[in-house]
TIGU-254193 format. One record per residue (C-alpha): z, y, x; residue in one letter. Coordinates in pm, 1 decimal, padded with zeros to 6 digits. Example, Ala and Ser with C-alpha at 12.3 -4.5 7.8 and 13.67 -1.06 7.14 Angstrom:
// TIGU-254193
+----------+----------+----------+------+
:       up :    north :     east : resn :
+----------+----------+----------+------+
:  00780.0 : -00450.0 :  01230.0 :    A :
:  00714.0 : -00106.0 :  01367.0 :    S :
+----------+----------+----------+------+
This chain:
// TIGU-254193
+----------+----------+----------+------+
:       up :    north :     east : resn :
+----------+----------+----------+------+
: -02693.7 :  00929.9 : -02025.3 :    X :
: -02549.1 :  01196.1 : -01818.9 :    X :
: -02248.4 :  01073.3 : -01661.3 :    X :
: -02060.6 :  01350.1 : -01561.7 :    X :
: -01743.0 :  01125.5 : -01420.7 :    X :
: -01946.2 :  01039.5 : -01190.4 :    X :
: -02001.7 :  01349.9 : -01024.5 :    X :
: -01668.7 :  01530.8 : -01106.8 :    X :
: -01372.0 :  01290.6 : -01194.1 :    X :
: -01145.4 :  01596.6 : -01287.6 :    X :
: -01388.4 :  01674.4 : -01600.1 :    X :
: -01140.4 :  01648.8 : -01905.2 :    X :
: -01408.7 :  01691.0 : -02165.6 :    X :
: -01744.3 :  01778.9 : -02242.0 :    X :
: -01986.3 :  01859.5 : -02586.7 :    X :
: -02223.7 :  01576.6 : -02641.9 :    X :
: -02491.5 :  01443.4 : -02929.8 :    X :
: -02459.2 :  01130.7 : -03043.4 :    X :
: -02698.3 :  00894.5 : -02984.4 :    X :
: -02663.1 :  00594.9 : -03164.2 :    X :
: -02389.2 :  00431.0 : -03336.6 :    X :
: -02366.9 :  00030.7 : -03377.7 :    X :
: -02081.5 : -00231.1 : -03401.9 :    X :
: -02006.9 : -00200.0 : -03060.6 :    X :
: -01948.8 :  00198.7 : -03075.9 :    X :
: -02087.8 :  00519.3 : -02985.4 :    X :
: -02347.3 :  00601.2 : -02749.0 :    X :
: -02377.3 :  00997.2 : -02606.1 :    X :
: -02625.1 :  01156.6 : -02431.2 :    X :
: -02361.1 :  01249.8 : -02201.8 :    X :
: -01971.9 :  01159.4 : -02120.9 :    X :
: -01660.1 :  01230.5 : -01915.0 :    X :
: -01567.5 :  00848.2 : -02004.9 :    X :
: -01545.6 :  00613.9 : -01750.4 :    X :
: -01641.8 :  00232.1 : -01862.3 :    X :
: -01426.7 : -00068.1 : -01740.0 :    X :
: -01589.5 : -00145.2 : -01387.1 :    X :
: -01493.2 : -00231.3 : -01048.3 :    X :
: -01095.9 : -00336.3 : -01138.7 :    X :
: -01082.0 :  00012.1 : -01320.4 :    X :
: -00976.7 :  00000.6 : -01688.2 :    X :
: -01210.9 :  00231.8 : -01927.9 :    X :
: -01080.8 :  00582.3 : -02045.0 :    X :
: -00923.3 :  00657.0 : -02393.2 :    X :
: -00920.2 :  00972.1 : -02577.8 :    X :
: -01112.0 :  01098.8 : -02903.4 :    X :
: -01421.7 :  01243.7 : -03006.6 :    X :
: -01387.4 :  01566.1 : -03178.5 :    X :
: -01614.5 :  01730.0 : -03428.4 :    X :
: -01655.5 :  01962.5 : -03725.5 :    X :
: -01389.8 :  01766.6 : -03976.0 :    X :
: -01158.9 :  01607.1 : -03775.5 :    X :
: -01138.4 :  01398.8 : -03458.7 :    X :
: -01194.9 :  00990.3 : -03394.3 :    X :
: -00987.7 :  00786.1 : -03134.3 :    X :
: -01176.5 :  00630.5 : -02859.1 :    X :
: -00948.3 :  00279.6 : -02761.4 :    X :
: -01156.0 :  00186.4 : -02484.5 :    X :
: -01507.1 :  00251.6 : -02273.0 :    X :
: -01734.5 : -00032.6 : -02192.6 :    X :
: -02085.3 : -00075.2 : -02028.9 :    X :
: -02376.5 : -00153.5 : -02235.5 :    X :
: -02629.7 : -00392.5 : -02163.6 :    X :
: -02862.4 : -00087.7 : -02101.7 :    X :
: -02719.6 : -00061.3 : -01706.8 :    X :
: -02489.3 :  00203.2 : -01555.0 :    X :
: -02540.5 :  00509.8 : -01733.7 :    X :
: -02539.4 :  00317.4 : -02065.1 :    X :
: -02173.6 :  00391.6 : -02169.8 :    X :
: -02008.8 :  00260.1 : -02515.3 :    X :
: -01743.9 :  00469.5 : -02651.0 :    X :
: -01539.5 :  00206.5 : -02873.8 :    X :
: -01343.2 :  00319.9 : -03137.3 :    X :
: -01019.3 :  00239.5 : -03324.4 :    X :
: -01142.5 : -00041.3 : -03597.7 :    X :
: -01061.6 :  00181.7 : -03909.9 :    X :
: -01202.6 :  00526.8 : -03783.8 :    X :
: -01542.5 :  00639.5 : -03990.0 :    X :
: -01790.3 :  00679.6 : -03658.4 :    X :
: -01968.8 :  01042.6 : -03653.6 :    X :
: -02325.6 :  01025.6 : -03786.2 :    X :
: -02635.6 :  00987.5 : -03524.5 :    X :
: -02721.5 :  01375.8 : -03424.4 :    X :
: -02360.0 :  01481.5 : -03439.7 :    X :
: -02202.7 :  01724.1 : -03177.0 :    X :
: -01887.6 :  01627.3 : -03080.8 :    X :
: -01660.9 :  01680.0 : -02858.9 :    X :
: -01571.0 :  01420.2 : -02579.4 :    X :
: -01204.0 :  01421.3 : -02444.0 :    X :
: -01024.2 :  01177.3 : -02229.7 :    X :
: -00666.3 :  01092.9 : -02187.4 :    X :
: -00613.6 :  01299.4 : -01868.3 :    X :
: -00291.6 :  01190.3 : -01768.2 :    X :
: -00345.3 :  00822.4 : -01816.1 :    X :
: -00724.0 :  00886.9 : -01582.3 :    X :
: -00575.9 :  01077.9 : -01325.9 :    X :
: -00301.3 :  00802.1 : -01295.1 :    X :
: -00591.2 :  00558.7 : -01259.8 :    X :
: -00763.7 :  00787.5 : -01002.8 :    X :
: -00429.6 :  00827.1 : -00782.6 :    X :
: -00405.0 :  00464.1 : -00803.8 :    X :
: -00758.1 :  00373.3 : -00730.5 :    X :
: -00770.1 :  00603.4 : -00407.7 :    X :
: -00417.3 :  00437.6 : -00329.4 :    X :
: -00601.5 :  00092.6 : -00312.8 :    X :
: -00834.9 :  00203.9 : -00105.9 :    X :
: -00592.6 :  00323.6 :  00137.6 :    X :
: -00433.3 : -00026.2 :  00117.3 :    X :
: -00727.7 : -00200.0 :  00190.5 :    X :
: -00800.6 :  00020.1 :  00501.5 :    X :
: -00432.2 : -00111.9 :  00634.6 :    X :
: -00415.6 : -00471.4 :  00522.0 :    X :
: -00698.9 : -00703.8 :  00737.3 :    X :
: -00884.7 : -00934.5 :  00556.7 :    X :
: -01120.0 : -00935.2 :  00282.8 :    X :
: -01062.9 : -00869.6 : -00067.5 :    X :
: -01084.3 : -01109.2 : -00325.9 :    X :
: -00972.1 : -00960.2 : -00649.6 :    X :
: -00818.5 : -00629.9 : -00764.1 :    X :
: -00677.4 : -00443.3 : -01067.6 :    X :
: -00621.0 : -00074.6 : -01135.7 :    X :
: -00356.6 :  00007.1 : -01373.0 :    X :
: -00151.5 :  00308.0 : -01470.5 :    X :
:  00163.8 :  00158.5 : -01362.0 :    X :
:  00121.3 : -00103.3 : -01129.6 :    X :
: -00214.0 : -00210.4 : -00933.4 :    X :
: -00331.3 : -00477.6 : -00705.9 :    X :
: -00545.8 : -00611.0 : -00449.7 :    X :
: -00533.4 : -00952.2 : -00329.6 :    X :
: -00646.3 : -01023.1 :  00031.8 :    X :
: -00802.8 : -01336.1 :  00240.5 :    X :
: -00496.2 : -01325.6 :  00461.8 :    X :
: -00255.5 : -01550.8 :  00617.4 :    X :
:  00093.0 : -01446.4 :  00458.0 :    X :
:  00312.5 : -01408.2 :  00781.5 :    X :
:  00080.8 : -01102.3 :  00867.1 :    X :
:  00186.9 : -00909.6 :  00527.4 :    X :
:  00507.5 : -00720.4 :  00563.7 :    X :
:  00610.1 : -00490.8 :  00238.9 :    X :
:  00793.0 : -00217.1 :  00397.6 :    X :
:  00534.2 : -00217.9 :  00709.1 :    X :
:  00221.1 : -00196.1 :  00443.4 :    X :
:  00406.2 :  00096.3 :  00246.2 :    X :
:  00446.8 :  00300.5 :  00544.2 :    X :
:  00145.0 :  00262.3 :  00662.3 :    X :
: -00024.2 :  00333.7 :  00291.2 :    X :
:  00218.2 :  00641.4 :  00267.2 :    X :
:  00150.2 :  00780.7 :  00620.0 :    X :
: -00201.5 :  00798.6 :  00562.9 :    X :
: -00112.4 :  00950.3 :  00220.4 :    X :
:  00086.3 :  01251.2 :  00370.4 :    X :
: -00219.0 :  01310.8 :  00600.0 :    X :
: -00388.1 :  01477.9 :  00294.0 :    X :
: -00749.9 :  01347.0 :  00404.5 :    X :
: -01047.7 :  01468.2 :  00216.9 :    X :
: -01171.0 :  01228.4 : -00001.3 :    X :
: -01561.7 :  01268.0 : -00083.0 :    X :
: -01855.0 :  01063.6 : -00234.9 :    X :
: -02206.4 :  00997.5 : -00112.4 :    X :
: -02522.9 :  00823.5 : -00178.9 :    X :
: -02745.1 :  00595.0 :  00028.0 :    X :
: -03019.9 :  00377.0 : -00074.6 :    X :
: -03050.6 :  00042.6 : -00192.4 :    X :
: -03244.0 : -00027.7 :  00153.3 :    X :
: -02965.2 :  00123.2 :  00378.5 :    X :
: -02670.5 : -00065.5 :  00171.9 :    X :
: -02852.9 : -00397.8 :  00244.2 :    X :
: -02883.1 : -00291.7 :  00602.3 :    X :
: -02530.4 : -00236.3 :  00629.6 :    X :
: -02326.2 : -00535.1 :  00458.6 :    X :
: -02021.9 : -00460.7 :  00677.3 :    X :
: -01952.6 : -00143.1 :  00434.6 :    X :
: -01897.6 : -00399.7 :  00128.4 :    X :
: -01487.8 : -00518.2 :  00188.1 :    X :
: -01492.6 : -00694.4 : -00169.2 :    X :
: -01600.2 : -01070.9 : -00232.5 :    X :
: -01535.1 : -01042.0 : -00578.1 :    X :
: -01704.0 : -00737.7 : -00690.3 :    X :
: -02064.9 : -00656.9 : -00529.7 :    X :
: -02182.4 : -00302.9 : -00534.3 :    X :
: -02457.5 : -00234.8 : -00812.2 :    X :
: -02803.8 : -00191.5 : -00675.5 :    X :
: -03128.6 : -00209.0 : -00847.3 :    X :
: -03112.0 :  00178.8 : -00964.9 :    X :
: -03260.4 :  00306.3 : -00591.5 :    X :
: -02896.5 :  00450.9 : -00492.5 :    X :
: -02529.3 :  00324.6 : -00430.3 :    X :
: -02256.9 :  00557.8 : -00390.4 :    X :
: -02019.5 :  00544.5 : -00124.1 :    X :
: -01659.7 :  00659.2 : -00127.1 :    X :
: -01552.7 :  00830.2 :  00221.8 :    X :
: -01203.1 :  00888.0 :  00346.1 :    X :
: -01230.3 :  01090.2 :  00645.5 :    X :
: -01146.7 :  00826.0 :  00957.1 :    X :
: -00978.8 :  00563.9 :  00729.8 :    X :
: -01197.2 :  00409.2 :  00447.8 :    X :
: -01587.4 :  00379.2 :  00365.1 :    X :
: -01736.3 :  00155.0 :  00111.6 :    X :
: -01936.8 :  00132.5 : -00202.6 :    X :
: -01740.9 :  00229.9 : -00509.5 :    X :
: -01826.2 :  00341.3 : -00823.5 :    X :
: -01504.2 :  00432.0 : -00940.2 :    X :
: -01303.2 :  00775.4 : -01037.7 :    X :
: -01086.7 :  00923.8 : -00726.8 :    X :
: -00836.9 :  01222.5 : -00637.1 :    X :
: -01003.3 :  01484.7 : -00414.0 :    X :
: -00710.6 :  01426.3 : -00124.1 :    X :
: -00500.6 :  01158.9 : -00061.7 :    X :
: -00183.9 :  01377.6 : -00069.1 :    X :
: -00273.8 :  01388.9 : -00464.2 :    X :
: -00155.1 :  01032.8 : -00507.8 :    X :
:  00195.8 :  01086.2 : -00414.6 :    X :
:  00438.5 :  00826.7 : -00241.2 :    X :
:  00370.4 :  00469.6 : -00354.0 :    X :
:  00580.4 :  00133.6 : -00275.3 :    X :
:  00505.0 : -00226.3 : -00230.7 :    X :
:  00658.2 : -00395.8 : -00511.2 :    X :
:  00571.7 : -00775.1 : -00438.4 :    X :
:  00356.1 : -00988.4 : -00194.4 :    X :
:  00250.5 : -01283.0 : -00396.0 :    X :
:  00104.0 : -01645.1 : -00273.6 :    X :
: -00233.0 : -01684.8 : -00482.3 :    X :
: -00324.8 : -01983.9 : -00279.7 :    X :
: -00403.3 : -02106.7 :  00076.2 :    X :
: -00433.6 : -01757.5 :  00240.4 :    X :
: -00515.9 : -01538.8 : -00045.8 :    X :
: -00240.3 : -01322.6 : -00089.7 :    X :
: -00154.0 : -01024.9 : -00382.3 :    X :
: -00015.9 : -00701.1 : -00332.3 :    X :
:  00142.4 : -00508.4 : -00607.3 :    X :
:  00169.5 : -00141.6 : -00580.0 :    X :
:  00301.5 :  00129.2 : -00778.9 :    X :
:  00337.2 :  00505.4 : -00786.7 :    X :
:  00713.5 :  00605.1 : -00694.8 :    X :
:  00663.8 :  00860.8 : -00981.8 :    X :
+----------+----------+----------+------+
């Protein structure tokens, strides 16, 4: 399967051929739909074809590795036949908010000291959990630091390194709860120039300025030194 979202997060639609259909959903030979992973929700949208369209309620990973993407349909929908040509179209407004949020969380990771113990991306609110003492975190200071990095409008790019290079640079991994996928021979890195560099398979904006301003909604105590920082897009 050709994962178009991995090379260009701005591709909103593509023509594809149905490879298989089962109780979990539809597999295509190529897709723009991002499957749930790394704290980022799976895309929603539509499969359009002669005779109508079917809503994709979720996108998840199958058992066949990182490129096994399953498009989960509404339960009442009649799926297209194997071999049918469809147009896969994502809900772009929702995806773009996830892209803005995901990049913002990388900036948050660069601002807050300590390792990341968990996280979740949402269209309205997102959060990261940090292994860090509470007294070192201040809502207004964190928001100001993240917004300064957003305003710098820094390029956001991706590149690939080998599994061996990843193993030789464990300091690149900031997240304790999610390890970068290895075994395929290469690992994708997200690079915010001079700000953040770490493994990530998610979708992101091209420049930090595209995020727009954020606010730190709250900081929660989730354990002895586990602090949850919740952010939201100002708009």
